C-alpha positions in Angstrom: -5.6 28.4 2.9 -3.8 31.3 1.0 -5.3 30.1 -2.3 -8.9 30.4 -1.0 -9.5 34.0 0.0 -12.7 35.9 0.6 -13.0 37.0 -3.0 -12.4 33.5 -4.5 -15.1 32.7 -7.0 -16.6 29.3 -7.4 -15.7 27.7 -10.7 -19.0 26.0 -11.6 -21.7 27.9 -9.8 -24.8 28.7 -11.8 -27.2 30.8 -9.8 -30.2 29.5 -11.9 -29.3 25.9 -11.2 -28.4 25.8 -7.6 -28.7 22.6 -5.7 -30.0 22.1 -2.2 -28.8 24.2 0.7 -26.1 22.7 3.0 -25.1 24.2 6.4 -21.5 23.8 7.7 -20.9 24.3 11.4 -17.4 25.5 11.8 -15.2 27.9 9.9 -11.8 26.2 10.3 -9.6 25.0 7.5 -11.7 21.9 6.8 -15.1 23.6 7.1 -14.0 26.4 4.7 -12.5 24.0 2.2 -15.5 21.8 2.2 -17.8 24.8 1.8 -15.8 26.1 -1.0 -15.9 22.8 -2.8 -19.7 22.6 -2.4 -20.0 26.1 -3.8 -18.0 25.0 -6.8 -20.5 22.1 -7.3 -23.5 24.4 -7.2 -24.7 24.0 -3.5 -26.0 26.9 -1.5 -23.7 27.0 1.5 -24.5 28.5 4.9 -21.8 28.6 7.6 -22.7 28.4 11.3 -20.3 30.0 13.6 -20.0 30.9 17.3 -18.9 34.4 16.2 -20.3 35.1 12.8 -19.2 38.7 12.9 -15.5 37.9 13.1 -15.4 35.0 10.6 -13.1 35.7 7.7 -11.5 34.2 4.6 -14.7 32.5 3.7 -15.6 32.0 0.0 -17.8 34.7 -1.6 -21.4 33.5 -2.0 -21.7 31.8 1.4 -23.7 33.1 4.3 -22.3 33.3 7.8 -24.9 33.0 10.6 -25.2 31.8 14.1 -25.7 28.1 14.8 -29.4 28.4 15.4 -30.0 30.5 12.3 -27.8 28.3 10.2 -29.6 25.1 11.3 -32.9 26.6 10.2 -31.6 27.1 6.7 -30.9 23.5 5.7 -31.8 19.9 6.4 -28.2 18.7 6.0 -25.7 20.1 8.6 -22.0 19.2 8.4 -20.3 19.4 11.8 -16.7 20.5 11.0 -15.7 20.8 14.7 -14.0 18.7 17.3 -15.8 16.5 19.8 -14.8 18.9 22.6 -17.2 21.6 21.1 -20.2 19.3 20.8 -21.7 20.4 24.1 -23.1 23.5 22.5 -25.3 21.3 20.3 -27.4 20.1 23.2 -28.8 23.6 23.5 -29.8 23.4 19.8 -31.7 20.1 20.2 -35.0 21.6 19.1 -33.4 23.2 16.0 -31.6 20.0 15.0 -34.5 17.6 15.5 -35.1 15.7 12.3 -32.0 17.2 10.6 -29.2 15.1 9.0 -26.0 15.7 11.1 -22.8 14.7 9.3 -20.0 14.1 11.7 -16.6 14.6 10.1 -14.5 14.7 13.3 -11.3 12.7 14.1 -9.5 12.0 17.3 -5.9 12.5 18.3 -5.3 8.8 19.0 -6.9 5.5 18.4 -9.8 4.6 20.7 -9.5 7.9 22.6 -13.1 7.6 23.9 -15.2 4.6 24.9 -17.7 5.3 22.1 -17.2 6.9 18.7 -17.7 10.6 18.2 -20.7 9.9 15.9 -22.4 7.7 18.5 -21.7 10.3 21.2 -23.3 12.9 18.9 -26.4 10.7 18.4 -26.8 10.4 22.2 -26.4 14.2 22.6 -29.0 15.0 20.0 -31.4 12.0 19.9 -33.8 13.7 17.5 -31.3 14.1 14.7 -30.2 11.6 12.1 -26.5 11.2 12.5 -24.2 10.1 9.6 -20.4 9.6 9.8 -18.6 10.8 6.6 -15.8 12.9 5.2 -13.3 12.2 8.0 -10.9 10.5 5.7 -10.6 13.5 3.4 -8.2 16.3 4.2 -8.6 20.0 3.6 -5.7 19.9 1.2 -7.3 17.2 -0.8 -10.5 19.3 -1.2 -8.5 22.3 -2.2 -6.4 20.4 -4.8 -9.5 19.0 -6.4 -9.0 15.5 -5.0 -6.7 14.7 -8.0 -3.6 14.2 -5.9 -5.1 12.3 -2.9 -7.4 9.5 -1.9 -11.1 10.1 -2.9 -12.6 7.3 -0.8 -15.2 8.5 1.7 -16.4 5.9 4.3 -20.1 6.5 5.2 -22.1 4.9 8.0 -25.4 5.7 9.7 -28.6 4.1 11.1 -30.9 6.0 8.7 -30.6 4.7 5.2 -32.3 7.8 3.5 -30.0 10.2 5.4 -27.0 8.1 4.5 -28.0 8.1 0.8 -28.3 11.9 0.7 -24.8 12.2 2.2 -23.4 9.7 -0.3 -25.1 11.7 -3.1 -23.3 14.9 -1.9 -20.0 13.0 -1.8 -20.5 11.9 -5.4 -21.3 15.4 -6.5 -18.0 16.6 -5.0 -16.1 14.1 -7.1 -15.5 11.7 -4.2 -16.1 7.9 -4.0 -18.5 7.0 -1.1 -18.3 3.6 0.4 -21.2 2.4 2.6 -19.9 0.8 5.8 -23.2 0.0 7.4 -24.8 1.2 10.6 -23.4 3.8 13.0 -21.6 1.0 15.0 -18.9 1.2 12.2 -18.1 4.8 13.1 -15.4 3.9 15.6 -13.5 1.9 13.0 -13.9 4.7 10.5 -12.6 7.2 13.0 -9.6 5.0 13.7 -8.7 4.5 10.1 -6.9 7.9 9.5 -4.9 7.4 12.6 -3.4 4.1 11.5 0.2 4.5 10.2 0.7 2.4 7.1 -1.4 -0.6 8.3 -0.7 -2.6 5.2 3.0 -1.7 5.1 4.0 -2.8 8.6 4.6 -6.5 7.7 6.7 -5.6 4.5 8.7 -3.0 6.6 9.4 -5.5 9.3 10.4 -8.3 6.9 12.6 -6.1 4.9 14.2 -4.6 8.1 14.9 -8.1 9.5 16.4 -9.2 6.2 18.6 -6.1 5.8 20.0 -6.3 9.3 20.6 -10.0 9.0 22.4 -9.8 5.6 24.3 -6.7 6.7 25.7 -8.3 9.8 26.4 -11.5 7.9 28.4 -9.6 5.2 30.3 -7.6 7.9 31.4 -10.8 9.6 32.6 -12.3 6.3 34.1 -9.2 4.6 35.3 -7.0 7.5 35.8 -9.0 10.6 37.2 -12.2 9.0 40.0 -10.3 7.0 41.0 -8.4 10.2 41.2 -11.5 12.4 43.1 -13.6 9.9 45.4 -11.0 8.3 45.0 -7.7 10.2 43.6 -6.2 7.0 41.4 -3.1 7.4 38.4 -3.5 5.1 36.1 -1.1 6.9 35.8 1.0 3.7 33.5 -1.8 2.4 30.8 -0.6 4.8 29.9 2.3 2.5 29.4 0.7 -0.9 30.5 -2.9 -1.2 28.4 -4.4 1.6 25.3 -2.4 0.8 25.6 -3.4 -2.8 25.5 -7.0 -1.6 22.7 -6.5 0.9 20.3 -4.6 -1.4 20.1 -7.2 -4.2 19.8 -10.3 -2.0 17.1 -8.5 0.0 15.2 -7.6 -3.2 15.4 -11.1 -4.5 14.3 -12.6 -1.1 11.4 -10.2 -0.9 10.3 -10.9 -4.5 10.2 -14.6 -3.6 8.2 -13.8 -0.5 5.6 -12.1 -2.7 4.8 -15.5 -4.4 5.5 -17.8 -1.5 2.1 -17.3 0.2 0.2 -18.1 -3.1 2.1 -21.3 -3.3 1.5 -22.2 0.3 -2.3 -21.4 -0.2 -2.4 -23.8 -3.2 -0.7 -26.5 -1.2 -3.2 -26.0 1.7 -6.1 -26.2 -0.7 -4.8 -29.4 -2.2 -4.3 -30.9 1.3 -7.8 -29.9 2.5 -9.5 -30.7 -0.8 -11.7 -27.6 -0.7 -11.5 -23.9 -1.1 -14.4 -23.2 1.4 -12.2 -23.1 4.5 -10.4 -19.9 5.6 -6.7 -19.7 5.5 -4.8 -19.1 8.8 -4.8 -15.4 9.8 -1.0 -15.1 9.3 -1.3 -16.4 5.7 -4.3 -14.3 5.0 -2.6 -11.1 6.1 0.6 -12.1 4.3 -1.4 -12.5 1.0 -3.0 -9.1 1.5 0.4 -7.4 1.8 1.9 -8.9 -1.4 1.6 -5.7 -3.3 3.5 -3.7 -0.6 6.1 -6.4 -0.4 6.7 -6.2 -4.1 7.0 -2.4 -4.1 9.6 -2.6 -1.2 11.5 -5.2 -3.2 11.5 -2.9 -6.2 12.9 -0.1 -4.0 15.9 -2.4 -3.0 16.4 -3.4 -6.7 16.6 0.3 -7.6 19.2 0.9 -4.9 21.2 -2.1 -6.3 21.1 -0.6 -9.8 22.2 2.8 -8.6 25.0 1.4 -6.5 26.2 -0.8 -9.4 26.5 2.3 -11.6 29.0 4.0 -9.3 31.3 1.0 -9.1 33.7 2.2 -11.9 34.3 5.6 -10.1 35.1 4.1 -6.7 38.7 4.7 -5.5 39.2 1.0 -4.7 38.2 -0.2 -8.1 40.3 2.5 -9.9 43.3 1.6 -7.7 43.0 -2.1 -8.6 42.7 -1.4 -12.3 45.8 0.9 -12.2 47.8 -1.6 -10.2 46.8 -4.5 -12.5 47.8 -2.5 -15.6 51.2 -1.5 -14.1 51.9 -5.1 -13.0 51.2 -6.5 -16.4 53.3 -3.8 -18.1 56.3 -4.5 -15.8 56.0 -8.2 -16.3 55.4 -7.8 -20.1 52.4 -10.0 -19.9 48.8 -9.8 -20.8 45.7 -11.8 -19.8 44.4 -13.9 -22.6 40.8 -13.3 -23.8 38.4 -15.9 -22.4 35.2 -16.5 -24.5 33.6 -18.4 -21.7 34.2 -15.7 -19.2 32.8 -13.1 -21.6 29.7 -15.2 -22.1 29.2 -15.6 -18.3 29.7 -11.8 -17.8 27.4 -10.8 -20.6 24.7 -13.4 -19.5 24.9 -12.1 -16.0 24.4 -8.5 -17.1 21.6 -9.4 -19.6 19.6 -11.4 -17.1 19.9 -8.6 -14.6 18.7 -5.9 -17.0 15.8 -8.0 -18.2 14.8 -9.0 -14.6 15.0 -5.3 -13.6 12.9 -4.3 -16.6 10.1 -6.8 -15.7 10.4 -5.8 -12.1 9.7 -2.2 -13.1 6.7 -3.4 -15.2 5.3 -5.2 -12.2 5.6 -2.0 -10.1 4.0 0.2 -12.7 1.0 -2.1 -13.3 0.4 -2.2 -9.5 -0.3 1.5 -9.5 -4.1 2.2 -9.2 -4.1 4.6 -12.2 -2.7 1.8 -14.3 -4.4 -1.3 -12.8 -7.8 0.4 -13.3 -7.2 0.5 -17.0 -6.7 -3.2 -17.5 -9.2 -6.1 -16.9 -8.7 -8.8 -14.4 -7.2 -11.3 -16.9 -4.6 -8.8 -18.1 -3.7 -7.8 -14.5 -3.4 -11.5 -13.5 -1.2 -12.2 -16.5 1.2 -9.4 -15.6 1.3 -10.0 -11.9 1.4 -13.8 -12.0 2.9 -15.0 -15.3 5.3 -12.1 -15.8 5.9 -12.0 -12.1 7.2 -15.6 -12.0 9.3 -14.9 -15.1 10.8 -11.9 -13.2 11.6 -14.3 -10.3 13.2 -16.8 -12.7 15.3 -14.1 -14.4 16.5 -12.6 -11.1 17.3 -16.0 -9.7 19.2 -16.9 -12.9 21.0 -13.6 -12.6 22.3 -14.6 -9.1 23.1 -18.1 -10.2 25.2 -16.9 -13.1 26.9 -14.4 -10.9 28.0 -17.2 -8.6 29.2 -19.4 -11.5 31.7 -22.0 -10.5 32.3 -20.4 -7.1 29.3 -22.1 -5.6 31.3 -25.3 -5.0 34.7 -23.7 -4.4 36.0 -24.3 -0.8 37.9 -21.0 -1.0 34.8 -19.0 -1.0 33.9 -20.1 2.6 35.0 -17.9 5.4 34.6 -19.5 8.8 32.5 -22.1 7.0 30.1 -19.3 6.0 29.0 -19.2 2.3 28.5 -15.9 0.4 25.2 -14.0 1.1 23.9 -14.6 -2.4 24.0 -18.3 -1.8 21.7 -17.8 1.2 19.5 -15.5 -0.9 18.8 -18.3 -3.4 17.2 -20.6 -0.8 13.7 -19.1 -0.8 13.5 -18.2 -4.5 14.6 -21.7 -5.6 12.1 -23.3 -3.1 9.3 -21.2 -4.5 10.2 -22.0 -8.1 10.5 -25.7 -7.4 7.1 -25.8 -5.6 5.5 -23.8 -8.4 6.9 -26.2 -11.0 5.3 -29.1 -9.1 2.0 -27.3 -8.9 1.8 -26.6 -12.6 2.3 -30.3 -13.5 -0.9 -31.4 -15.3 -1.9 -34.1 -12.8 -1.7 -31.6 -9.9 -2.9 -28.5 -11.8 -6.1 -30.2 -12.9 -7.0 -31.1 -9.3 -6.2 -27.6 -8.1 -8.3 -26.0 -10.8 -11.3 -28.2 -9.9 -11.0 -27.3 -6.3 -10.9 -23.6 -7.1 -14.0 -24.0 -9.3 -15.9 -25.4 -6.3 -15.2 -29.1 -6.3 -14.7 -30.7 -2.8 -12.9 -34.0 -2.2 -14.9 -35.1 0.8 -18.3 -33.7 -0.1 -21.1 -36.2 0.4 -24.4 -36.0 -1.4 -27.4 -35.6 0.9 -29.8 -38.4 1.7 -32.6 -36.6 -0.1 -30.6 -36.3 -3.2 -29.8 -40.0 -3.0 -33.5 -40.8 -2.8 -34.2 -38.8 -5.8 -35.6 -35.8 -3.9 -34.0 -32.4 -4.4 -32.8 -30.4 -1.4 -34.8 -27.3 -0.5 
């Protein structure tokens, strides 16, 4: 609050064109920030306080009065106070009758009380028109001009006119109000800010499980196996080598998991012969988390790129290069140049670079600031067509990396194949299923289903008799 002192001047106030008067009960951080923002937008702001004489750091141009005096100054009263302090409002029932009370409070934990704070307020002051709003906006967001934070404001209330006035205020402040219906929705709105990454939980769980699995798998093959068979200490691989195997295979698997639910949904629609049946809850939730899954996959791809860049400066790599050079010099031999090996190496690198570039493009276009600038067809082209191309390139990058070693018995350790072979299972499955779905005979039927055609639909009797349905 250092940037908003008592002498701070509103930026857009014009005394000759002031808007309606708004009263703010509470002079805490949020109340002061909201009042200052309203002053900037031309509202006449009155603060209601328990101790108006000791209130400080308020913006210049705002009146500070007692609760009863402040309530008489405006029809819209914003309650920037906690539920514990609502008891004092019962004494002001006569002053608040017919007023619009905007509840902006949040709780400390989800479902802390049997009813929502807004519903409790409506019971406490039955003559007032209660609206729930602004609880998803922070004081910092109001001070920063809402440019660096979410601008969505969920609004609900039983009085449509009161709700509309609050939504008009939100729009004037540069926010985006979303009507959530009656006051019954207040509890869900109050729980929303308390939820920790609700759409990121599934991606985090899936990526954590994959990371742990591949890490343990690689440790067994590359650390435990050499020690058991030859007493070789390979624990140094835990720092760079094994993570640089875990990150790419996790990124590739997660990228495939982004497109797998769409393929499963298409198969389900073909099986049912209609699009008018809900998907299972697990599939529906999975499809809603695809953006987050893709961004987590991009993060692992970034880590793989960074770890790959440090390979030449690793001590183990430099030691092997020096020893190989000295051995060749002492034996007076050199390794002949292999054109096929050069092609494989360059193809592997080229596919990786192109795949990573398209991966970045997918991540950039998923940002709201970018996706809002393209239409639905452009967005679908990037996320679907280029997305599958990215999956093809990254899968080919892994296939070329394996090369002839896929069928080599020497690559098995305790009959366990390399981690990248396991990472190819889901991507190859997705690509094969997608290839089948785009075949003309199947794609035509799927397109008809998505346009509303149903396989088992029966015309009604009235239609068969030549009489239209009502």
